[in-house]
N, C-alpha and C positions, 0 to 999 in steps of 0.2 A: 505770582510771576517774579522770577529772579531779576533783581535790579541790574542795570548796566554796570554799575560799579562792582557789584558782587561778581559779575561775569569776568570782569577784568582781573579781579583779585584771584579768582579760581582758575584762570586760564593755564592749561598745562603747556601750551605753546604760544608765545607771544612775540610780537615784533615791537621793538622800541626804537624810535627815531629821535636823534638829537641834532640840533642845528649848530651852525658855525659860531653864532654869537654866544652860545653856551660854553664853548671850548676855547675860544681864541679872542685876541684883541688886535686892533689895527697896528699897535706899536710893539706888541710883545710876542707875536706868534702864539704858539700853544700855551694855554694856562694850565700847567700840570696839576696845580692844586685843585682846580675845578674838575679836571678830568678824573683825578683820583676819587673825588666825591661821587661822581657819576658811576665809576667802576665799582665802588663799594656798594652802591645801591643795586647795581646789576648783579654783582656776585652774590649778594644776600638773597635775591630772588632765585638765582641759579641754584643756590645751596638748598632751596626747598624742594628741588626736583623739577622745577619748570625748565622747559627748553626755551632759550632766549636767543633771538636774532637781533643784533644791533645794526641799525642803518645810521651811519654817522657822516655828517657833513664835516667840513673843516680841512680838507686836503689842500685846496687852493689857498685858503687863509693861512694854513700852517706853513706854506711855502713863501709867503710874502717877506717875512723878516730875514730868513737865510739868503734870499735873493736881493735884499736891499730895496724892496718895493714898499712904498708907503701906503698904497691902497690897492684894492682889487683891480687888476688890469681889465680893460674893456675888449682888447683884441684877443681872438681865439688862441693864437700861437702863444702869447704870454700867459694866458690862463692855463694852457696845457703844460707849459714849462713850470709854472708855479705848482700845478697839481703833481707833476713828476717828482719834484723835490718834496713837497708837503706830504704826499702819500706815504713816503718812507718814514718821515718824522711822525706822522700820525700812527702808523702801524707799530712802530717801535714803542711809542708812548703807551699805546693800549696793551701791547704785549707785556711790557714791564709792569704796568699797573695791575693787570689781571694776574700776573705771576705771584703777586703778594697773596692771592687767594687760591693759588694752585689751580687756576683755570686756564686751559689752553684755548687760544683763539685761532681762527682761520680767516684770512682775508679773501673776500669775494668782490671782484670789480665787474660791474654790469653796464651794458649799454641797452638802448631800446630794443635792438635786435634780439637780445637775450631773453626778452619777455614777450615778444610777439611772433617770432619765427619758431615754428613747432620744434624743429630739431634743436634750436638753441635753448628754448625755455625748458624743454624736457631735460637737457643737460644741466641747466642751472638748478632746476628743481631737484634732480637726483643728487647733485653736489651738496646743496643746502641740507636736504633731508639726511644724507649720509653723515655730514658733519655733526648734525644734531644727535644722530644715533651713537656717534662716538663720543658723546658728551663734550663736544667742542662748541664754543660759542662763536658763530660766524659774525664777522664785522663786514658789513656791506656798504659799498659806496658806488656812485656812478663813476665809470671809468673816464674821468675828465681828461686824462692824458691823451686819449685817442678819440673821444667823442666829438663829433661835429654836429652842426645843427640838424642834419638829416638823421642822425642816429642817437640824438640826445633824448633822454627821458624828460628832462626839463628842470626838475628839482628833486631833492631827496624826500620831500613830503610825499610827492606822487610816487616816487620809487618805493617808499615804505609801504604804501597801500598796495602796490603791485606785488611786492615781496610777500606781504601778509596773505594775499590771495593765493599766490604761487605755492606757498608752503602749507596752506590750510591752517593758518594761525587762528587761535580762538580769541585773540584780542590784539589791538594796536594801541600803543601809547606814544603820543607825540609830545616830546619835551621841547619847550620853547623858552624865549626870554620874557614871556608874559605868563600870567598865572591862569589863563583861560580865555574863553571867548566873551567879549563884551558886546553889548548892543550898539555901541558907538566907540569912538576913540577913547581908550581908557585914560588918556592923559587929560581929558576934558571933564569938568565937573558934571555929575549926574549920570555918567556911564555906569551901567549895571552889569555885573558878571552873571552870565547865564550858566546856571549849575547843571541843568539837564536840557538836552535837545532830544525830545521824544519823537518828533516828526520833522523830517528834513525840510519840509515846506516852511518851517519857522525861520529858516535862514534867509529867506527872501527879504526880510525887513532889517537885516543886519548890514551895517556899512563896514566892509572890510577891504576897501580899495587902497588903503594907505600901505606902502611897503615898510619893511622894518627899517629902523634908524641906524643900525650898526654899520651898514655898508659892506658886511662880510659875506653874506649869503645871497642866493638868488631868490629865495622865497620870502614870504611875508605871511600875514594872517590869512590872506586870500588863498594861498596855496595849502595852508593847513586845513582850511574849511573844505577845499576841494578834495584833499586826501581823506579827510574824515567822511565826506559824503561818498566818495568812491568805496571806502571800506564798509561803512555802515549799510549802504544800499545793497551790498553783496553779502550781508549777514555777519559782519565782523564788528563787535562793539569797540568803541573808540574812547580813549580818555586823552584830553588835551590839558597839559599842566605845565608849570614852570620847571625848568631843568634844575633849579636850586632846590626843588621839592621832590627830586627823583626818588628818594628813599620812601616818602609817603605815597607817591604815585604808584610805586611797585610793591606796596605793602600787600600781604596776603590775608589781612583781616577779613573775617567772614562777610561783613557787610560792605567791604570795599573802601577805597580811599575817599576821604572827605574833602577833597580839593579839586580844583580845575573844573572842566566842562566835560560831561559824559554824553556821548552820542549813542542813542539806542540803535541796535542793529535791526535791519529789516530787509526783506527781499530774499532772493535765492542766489546761490553762488553760480557763476558762469564759468565756462572754460577760461583759461588764462588768456587765450587769444581774443575771445569775445569780450572779456573784461577790459582788455586794453583798447579794443575798438570803441567800446562804449565810453570810456572815461579819459583815455590818455593819448589817443592817436592824433597826429597832426593832420588836419583835414586840408587837402590840396585842391578840392574842387567840389562841384555839385552837379547832380543829375536831376532833372525835373521829370516826375512820374505822373502818368494819368491815374485815374481812380482805380482802374482795373489792375494796374501794376502794384499800387499801394495795397490793395486787398490780397494780391498774390504773395507779396512780401511779408505783410503783417499777419494775415489770418491763416494762410496756407503754408507759410514758411518756405516759399519757393524761391528759386534763383531769379534774378532780374534779367529779362530778355530785352533785346533792342526794341521790339514792338511797343513796349510800354513806356518808352522814354521819348519826350518831345523837346528837350532842351539840355544843353551842356554849358557849364560855366567853369572857368578856372583853367589853369595851365598845369596839367598833370600827365604822368606817364603810367603805363601798366604797372601795377603793384602798389600804386599810391592809394591813400584812403580818401574816399569822397562821401559827402552827405547825399542822401536820397530824400528829395523834397516832394511833398504831395501837392495837389492842386491848389491848396490854400496857402502855400508858402511855408508850411510847417515841416521841419526836418523829422521824418518818420523812421529813418534807419541810417545806418552807416556801414560801409563795406569797402573791400579792396577791389578796385576796378581792374578789369582784364585788358583794357585797351588804352592807348594814348588819347589825349583829348583831341588831337588833330585827326584821328581816325574815325571818331564817333559821328560827326555830322553826316557822313555818307551811310551810316548804319542805322541810326535811330529812327523809330517809327516803322521799320520794315520787319516783316515776319522772317523767322530764322531760315525757312526754306527758300526765301527769295534772296538771301545774301550769298556772296561768293563763298565757296567751300571753306576757304581758310578763315572766314569770319563767323562760321556757324557755331558759336559757343556763347555762353552766358556773359553778359556785361559784368555782373557781380554774382559769383556763385553763392549758393545758400550757406555753404560752409565758411564763407568769408564775409558774412553779413550778420549784423546784430540789430534787431528792432529797438527803437528808442521810445516808441509809444505803443 
């Protein structure tokens, strides 16, 4: 069996994610020397013939110093203003640094809509694949300038996993300010670096609830674990390593890089929309299903009808994502609901033919539903 590290080393198309803390500092904006080191590693891998997509944080952080801000703002308007300034700084810095290697880059800014709405994600997919075919290196970031809570992916670790799935990447490399996944806080004595994660169930015993200390990014180790789980469970091998070791992490040696934490791939790939529903959608409510509805959804892959629902929780509108919960309180599926929460109490438990004509449709269509168990 080919090792996970060897798969990362051999990947013809890979997504690399780098966090804000690896590129910037609170008092100095972009650290051009560290950015150049990262670019050197990416360009070396690119020169081997690999197709590389970079998912880069750092736009908001890069905008702090030019705007005279001492720390990342908490309000959305200030974050968007910092992103507006910082995105230009970041793109210019990457363009100039990659130019040293005669590598052309293309900037791609995404929101959640671009990876869950079919027309949008197909456009995003076509753009990214075409850039790769033109031997251009896409630099992807969440569009923080316009993203609101309703259309925000949430963090660039999750975005990197989504992009990896979207473009059919053969590997995902997450570059962080730590050198891998530890079984406890790495700052405490006795913490052990986990070199391999062969079974995602092993992560249940790992304490990753502490956020990063830099204050520059939204993510932390928990979001990296989530991203690695998203990708690995969809058949994409993952390597988590320190950004300072980017050259080694992207090495194409036959047996793979000897650092960081490697997550073995497992499971089958889903459509981009179902992948999002399973791993990254913001859940707005809950529908309680009887046993018959659970069987229809899980075993027969049918749409959810009003007759199989006996309870509604949450404040949601048509088009929001809701969890589907079985008789024992276990979330069995997730999907896009076709009605507002206020409409459902008069519909649930009733057969379709007994409903008013304008309500005779599925609560959650099978095409907008993904089983979780």
